[in-house]
Each structure stands twice: as structure tokens, then as C-alpha cells.
N, C-alpha and C positions, 0 to 999 in steps of 0.2 A: 611287812618285815624287811628292815633294811640289812644288805648284804655289807658285810665289814671289808672295806678296802684297805690292800697293804700297798705300801709305798714300794717295797721291794719284790722283786720276783723270788720264786722258791730257789730257782737256778743262784742268783746273786745271793742269797742268804746262804746257802751250800757252800759257794766259793768263799765267802768272808770266813764260816766258821771253820771248814775246811784247812786253809791257809793258816788261819791263827794255830788249830791245832797240829799241823804239820810243822810250822817253825817252833811251838814250845818243846814239840816232841825232838826236833832237832838239836835245840839249844841244851836239852836235859841229856841229849845223847853226846854231845860236844862235852858237857859238864862232867859225864860219867868217865869219858876216854882221856880228860885231862891229866897231864901226868905233872900233878901238884900235891901238895898236902892235901889232907881233908879241910884244915881250915881256909885255906883260899878258894877251895871248891864251894865251900859253905858260903863264904863272902859273896862271891860270884851268883850263887842260886838265890841268895837274900836281898842281892840286887837286881836280879831279874823278875822275882816274884814282886818286889816294888815297884819296877818299872810297868811290868803288866798289869797290877793292879790302878796304878796311878794311871796309866793310860785310860782304862775302863771310867775311873772315877772322872776324869776330865772331859773324855766324851759327852758323859751324861749331862754335866755341868754346861758346857758350850751349848747342847741340845736344850737342855731346860733354859739359859737365858736366850735362845733364840726364839723358842716358843712363848718365854714371859713378854718378849720383848713386840711379838706379833699380834698378841693379845692386847698388851698394852695399846696399840697402834690401833686395834678395832675400838677397843672401849673409849680411846680418846676422839677419834673420829666420831663416834655415835653422841659424845656430850657435844662436840662442836656443831653436830647439826643441829642437836636438841636445842642449843643457845641460840642459833641463829633463825630457828622456826620459832622460838619464843620471843624475840627480838622483832620480828616481821609482824606481829599481831598486834 
């Protein structure tokens, strides 16, 4: 049975999620203590949530495109190898 290999160490994963959580907390704390009307706080909150969610979506799209490109290159090279093998016979 194959053991699953992770690209990132547990410490790096903890660091990534820990800093993300810390800065979301600090942003919410800053919004709470902001001396502006509720409408302005809501606008900043809406913008912050949109920025966070679009960052996750963008990271996923970039990763998926890179993986698709690698997969396409492997398939393309395999097809090229098959074509050259067929023409040699």
C-alpha cells in the first residue's frame, strides 16, 4: 500500500492557516473599533469578505490551470512519442 505524500510540512500548513486566521481576526477587531457609522463598517466588511473569498478562488484557478498544463504536456509528449514510433516501422 502506498503512503500518501504531502507537498507541505505540517508546520508550514499550520503557519499558513495560523497567519490567515490571525489577520482575519485583526481585521475584524479593527472594524469593530472603527469610529465610523455602521454603514461604513458594513461596506468594509463586505469588501474584506469579498477579497478573502476571491483570493481563495483565484489561488484554486491558478493551481488547477498549472496542473492541467502539466497534464496536457505529459499527454502531448506521449502522443508525440507514439507518432514517432509508428512512423519508424
